[in-house]
C-alpha positions as CSV (number, residue, x, y, z in Angstrom):
1,M,-13.4,-12.9,-8.2
2,K,-9.8,-11.3,-9.2
3,V,-9.4,-8.8,-6.5
4,V,-5.4,-6.7,-5.7
5,I,-5.3,-6.9,-2.0
6,A,-4.0,-3.8,-0.3
7,L,-1.9,-4.3,2.7
8,G,-1.3,-0.6,5.0
9,G,3.2,-1.1,6.3
10,N,1.7,0.1,10.1
11,A,-0.4,-3.0,9.9
12,L,2.8,-5.2,9.9
13,G,4.5,-4.3,12.7
14,N,7.4,-2.2,13.8
15,S,10.1,-4.7,14.5
16,P,11.3,-8.0,13.1
17,Q,10.0,-9.9,15.8
18,K,6.7,-8.4,16.4
19,Q,5.8,-8.4,12.2
20,L,6.2,-12.3,11.9
21,E,3.6,-13.1,14.5
22,L,1.0,-10.1,13.7
23,V,1.1,-11.5,10.2
24,K,0.1,-14.7,10.9
25,E,-3.6,-13.0,11.6
26,T,-2.8,-10.6,9.0
27,V,-3.4,-13.2,6.7
28,K,-6.6,-15.1,7.8
29,P,-8.6,-13.1,6.5
30,I,-6.3,-13.4,3.2
31,A,-6.6,-17.1,3.6
32,D,-10.5,-16.9,3.5
33,L,-10.9,-15.1,0.5
34,V,-8.9,-17.6,-1.3
35,C,-11.1,-20.4,0.3
36,D,-14.1,-18.6,-1.5
37,G,-12.3,-18.9,-4.8
38,N,-11.0,-15.4,-5.6
39,E,-7.7,-15.4,-7.5
40,V,-6.0,-13.5,-4.4
41,I,-3.1,-10.6,-5.6
42,I,-1.5,-9.1,-2.7
43,A,0.5,-5.6,-2.2
44,H,1.7,-4.2,0.7
45,G,3.1,-0.4,2.5
46,N,6.6,-0.2,3.3
47,G,6.4,3.6,4.8
48,P,7.6,2.1,8.8
49,Q,9.7,-0.7,7.6
50,V,12.2,1.2,4.3
51,G,12.3,4.5,7.8
52,M,13.7,1.5,9.8
53,I,16.0,-0.3,7.2
54,N,16.5,3.7,5.7
55,R,18.2,4.4,10.2
56,Q,20.3,1.4,10.3
57,M,22.4,1.8,6.9
58,M,22.5,5.3,7.7
59,N,26.6,5.1,8.6
60,E,26.7,2.7,4.9
61,K,25.1,5.7,3.2
62,M,22.9,2.5,1.8
63,P,20.8,4.3,-1.5
64,F,16.8,4.7,-1.1
65,P,15.9,1.7,-3.9
66,E,18.5,-0.5,-1.8
67,C,16.8,0.0,0.9
68,G,13.3,-0.5,-0.6
69,A,13.9,-3.9,-2.5
70,M,14.8,-5.0,1.1
71,S,11.9,-4.1,2.8
72,Q,10.2,-5.5,0.0
73,G,12.0,-9.2,0.3
74,Y,11.9,-8.5,4.3
75,I,8.0,-8.0,4.4
76,G,7.5,-10.4,1.5
77,Y,9.2,-13.3,3.3
78,H,7.2,-13.0,6.5
79,L,3.8,-12.4,4.4
80,Q,4.4,-15.3,2.0
81,N,5.6,-17.5,5.0
82,A,2.6,-17.1,6.8
83,L,-0.2,-17.4,4.0
84,K,1.3,-20.5,3.0
85,N,1.5,-22.3,6.3
86,E,-2.3,-21.1,6.7
87,L,-3.8,-22.2,3.4
88,N,-1.2,-25.9,4.4
89,A,-3.4,-25.6,7.6
90,R,-6.6,-25.6,6.0
91,R,-5.5,-28.3,3.0
92,I,-5.3,-25.8,0.5
93,N,-2.8,-26.9,-1.6
94,K,-1.6,-23.3,-3.1
95,E,1.3,-21.6,-3.8
96,V,2.5,-18.3,-2.7
97,V,5.0,-16.5,-4.2
98,T,7.4,-12.8,-3.6
99,L,8.1,-10.8,-6.6
100,V,11.1,-8.3,-6.0
101,T,9.1,-5.7,-8.3
102,Q,10.1,-2.6,-10.5
103,V,7.8,0.6,-10.8
104,L,8.3,3.1,-14.0
105,V,7.9,7.2,-12.5
106,D,8.3,10.4,-13.9
107,E,11.6,11.9,-13.3
108,N,9.9,15.3,-13.3
109,D,7.1,14.0,-10.9
110,E,6.3,17.5,-8.9
111,G,6.4,14.5,-6.2
112,F,10.0,15.4,-6.4
113,I,9.5,18.5,-5.6
114,H,7.8,18.2,-2.8
115,P,8.3,15.4,-0.8
116,T,5.0,14.8,1.3
117,K,5.3,10.6,2.0
118,P,5.9,9.6,5.4
119,I,7.9,7.2,6.7
120,G,9.9,5.8,9.5
121,E,8.6,6.2,13.5
122,F,6.9,9.2,15.2
123,Y,9.1,11.8,16.6
124,N,8.7,14.5,19.1
125,K,9.0,18.1,17.8
126,E,12.3,18.2,19.6
127,E,13.5,15.2,18.0
128,A,12.2,15.7,14.9
129,D,13.4,19.5,14.8
130,N,17.2,17.8,15.2
131,L,16.5,15.2,12.5
132,R,16.3,18.5,10.0
133,K,19.1,20.2,11.7
134,T,21.4,17.5,11.5
135,Y,20.8,15.5,8.3
136,G,18.6,17.4,6.7
137,Y,15.0,15.8,6.8
138,T,12.1,16.7,5.8
139,M,9.6,16.9,8.2
140,I,5.7,16.8,9.3
141,E,3.0,16.2,11.7
142,D,1.1,12.4,10.3
143,A,-2.7,13.0,11.7
144,N,-2.2,14.5,15.2
145,R,0.5,11.0,15.6
146,G,3.7,13.3,16.0
147,Y,6.5,13.6,13.5
148,R,8.1,12.1,10.7
149,R,10.2,12.2,7.5
150,T,9.0,12.5,4.3
151,V,10.4,11.5,1.2
152,A,9.8,11.8,-2.3
153,S,6.2,10.4,-3.4
154,P,5.3,10.4,-7.4
155,K,2.7,8.4,-9.0
156,P,3.5,5.2,-10.3
157,I,3.1,5.1,-14.6
158,D,3.8,1.0,-15.4
159,I,4.7,-1.4,-13.6
160,I,7.8,-3.2,-15.1
161,E,7.1,-7.0,-13.9
162,K,3.5,-7.1,-15.3
163,N,3.6,-9.4,-17.2
164,V,5.7,-12.1,-14.7
165,I,2.9,-11.1,-12.7
166,E,0.1,-12.6,-15.1
167,Q,1.8,-15.4,-15.7
168,L,2.0,-16.4,-12.1
169,I,-1.6,-15.4,-12.0
170,E,-2.4,-17.8,-14.9
171,K,-0.2,-20.7,-13.4
172,D,-3.1,-20.3,-9.9
173,T,-0.2,-18.8,-8.0
174,I,-1.3,-16.0,-5.3
175,V,1.9,-13.0,-6.0
176,I,3.1,-10.0,-3.3
177,T,4.3,-7.9,-5.7
178,V,4.6,-3.9,-5.8
179,G,5.6,-4.0,-1.7
180,G,6.3,-0.7,-0.6
181,G,4.7,0.4,-3.8
182,G,7.6,-0.5,-6.3
183,I,10.9,0.2,-6.2
184,P,10.5,3.1,-8.3
185,V,12.8,3.5,-11.7
186,I,12.9,6.1,-14.2
187,L,13.8,5.3,-18.2
188,K,17.3,6.9,-18.8
189,D,19.2,6.7,-21.6
190,E,16.7,3.6,-22.6
191,K,18.3,1.9,-19.0
192,L,16.6,1.9,-16.0
193,Q,17.7,3.4,-12.8
194,G,16.6,3.8,-9.8
195,V,15.8,7.3,-7.9
196,P,15.2,7.2,-4.3
197,A,11.2,8.2,-3.3
198,V,8.7,5.8,-2.2
199,I,5.3,5.1,-4.1
200,D,2.0,5.0,-2.6
201,K,1.0,1.4,-2.5
202,D,-2.3,2.7,-2.7
203,F,-1.9,4.3,-6.5
204,A,0.9,1.1,-7.0
205,S,-2.3,-1.3,-6.0
206,A,-4.8,0.7,-7.5
207,K,-1.9,0.7,-11.4
208,L,-1.3,-3.1,-10.5
209,A,-5.2,-3.6,-10.3
210,E,-5.8,-1.3,-13.8
211,L,-2.7,-3.2,-15.7
212,I,-3.9,-6.9,-15.0
213,D,-7.9,-6.6,-15.1
214,A,-8.6,-7.0,-11.9
215,D,-12.6,-7.3,-11.0
216,A,-11.7,-5.2,-7.1
217,L,-9.5,-3.0,-5.1
218,C,-9.2,-4.0,-1.9
219,I,-7.3,-1.0,0.5
220,L,-7.5,-3.1,4.2
221,T,-6.8,-0.4,6.7
222,A,-6.7,0.5,10.7
223,V,-11.3,1.3,10.4
224,E,-14.2,0.1,9.4
225,H,-15.3,2.5,6.5
226,V,-14.0,6.1,5.0
227,S,-15.2,8.7,7.8
228,L,-16.7,12.2,7.1
229,N,-15.3,14.3,9.5
230,F,-13.2,11.6,11.3
231,G,-13.3,11.7,15.3
232,K,-15.7,14.6,15.7
233,P,-19.2,13.8,17.2
234,N,-20.6,15.0,13.8
235,Q,-18.7,11.4,12.2
236,I,-20.3,10.5,9.2
237,D,-19.1,7.2,7.7
238,L,-19.7,6.5,4.1
239,K,-20.7,2.8,3.3
240,N,-21.9,3.1,-0.6
241,V,-20.3,6.3,-2.8
242,S,-20.0,7.6,-6.2
243,V,-17.2,7.9,-8.3
244,S,-18.5,11.9,-8.4
245,E,-19.8,12.3,-4.8
246,L,-16.2,10.8,-3.2
247,T,-14.2,13.6,-5.5
248,T,-16.8,16.1,-3.9
249,F,-15.6,15.2,-1.1
250,I,-11.9,14.9,-1.7
251,E,-12.6,19.0,-3.4
252,E,-14.0,19.6,0.1
253,G,-10.8,18.6,2.3
254,H,-12.6,16.0,4.1
255,F,-9.4,13.4,4.1
256,A,-5.9,13.8,5.7
257,K,-3.7,13.9,3.8
258,G,-1.2,11.8,5.2
259,S,-3.4,8.9,5.9
260,M,-7.0,8.7,4.1
261,L,-6.4,11.3,1.0
262,P,-4.4,8.8,-1.0
263,K,-6.3,5.8,-0.4
264,V,-9.7,7.4,-2.0
265,E,-7.4,8.9,-4.6
266,A,-6.6,5.2,-5.3
267,A,-10.0,3.8,-5.1
268,L,-10.8,6.4,-7.8
269,S,-8.8,6.3,-9.9
270,F,-9.2,2.5,-10.6
271,V,-12.9,2.8,-10.6
272,R,-13.5,5.9,-12.5
273,G,-14.4,4.9,-16.0
274,Q,-14.5,1.5,-14.7
275,K,-19.0,0.2,-14.5
276,E,-18.3,-3.4,-13.7
277,K,-15.3,-2.9,-11.3
278,F,-15.3,-1.0,-8.1
279,A,-12.6,-0.8,-5.2
280,V,-13.5,-1.4,-1.6
281,I,-11.7,0.7,1.3
282,A,-12.0,-1.6,4.4
283,S,-11.1,-2.9,7.5
284,L,-8.5,-6.1,7.2
285,E,-10.7,-8.4,10.1
286,K,-13.9,-7.5,7.8
287,A,-11.9,-7.9,4.2
288,K,-14.4,-11.0,3.3
289,E,-17.7,-9.2,3.9
290,A,-16.0,-6.1,2.3
291,L,-15.9,-8.3,-1.4
292,Q,-19.0,-9.2,-0.4
293,L,-20.2,-5.3,-0.4
294,Q,-21.4,-5.9,3.4
295,S,-18.6,-4.1,5.0
296,G,-16.6,-0.9,4.4
297,T,-17.0,1.8,1.8
298,I,-18.0,0.2,-1.5
299,I,-16.8,2.7,-4.1
300,K,-18.3,2.4,-7.9
301,N,-19.4,4.6,-11.0
């Protein structure tokens, strides 16, 4: 099975030291999928990491596309290193490569008008208000965990390096790509030009899965299922759900904008109209079971 695995940036750590340790565990379920004979392509978020890089580079006035590129290399290196070591320990001879990836967006996308993508660390209200006044940041409360900066998050249209990705897959290489949703670029005067934004990694992963004709999209997160009434006494975990059912749940406002909503919308975008394909939203620890349709929230037509 050809499967795109989407890892959340919040699962990777907020410092190089912490991340280097965390990824040693993160790659084990992925290695299990490789051992089972799956063609695995890895995507990942970068919300905490790109915010950290941007903050540290503030005095250098580092443009946001360059910060995104740095996060791709930094996170990709850690994943690439840890996965290669894990595969070697299991006597599996496979190459792993990180590809710096550009993703085409529309310069008129409404995401540029209304910044919605949370990045960086969490702040209390006083700190958030200070950042608004000092730097003009857009700050929102993120899932009751504190305040975070938000940036533009346009939808992906195309992946510039898609042919290279397919060539690497054909060579039996595990590719880490569209890191952090990819570096957002627009086409201006027939030239690619980076723009200050962060593409949601779930939408970029869904676009990747579509373009390379993957069999499944597996979005890995901190919870085992998508739930209705999350965190309330009447919480209902969804295990098998159709496109029409999930669409209705979205319309009813069941999913948080900065948390589960982009995951379910991305899953729908991949599955809609594809009878033989499926998406699953599951916990990292249950990735293998999720692809065997024994865990997580399975979304099919």
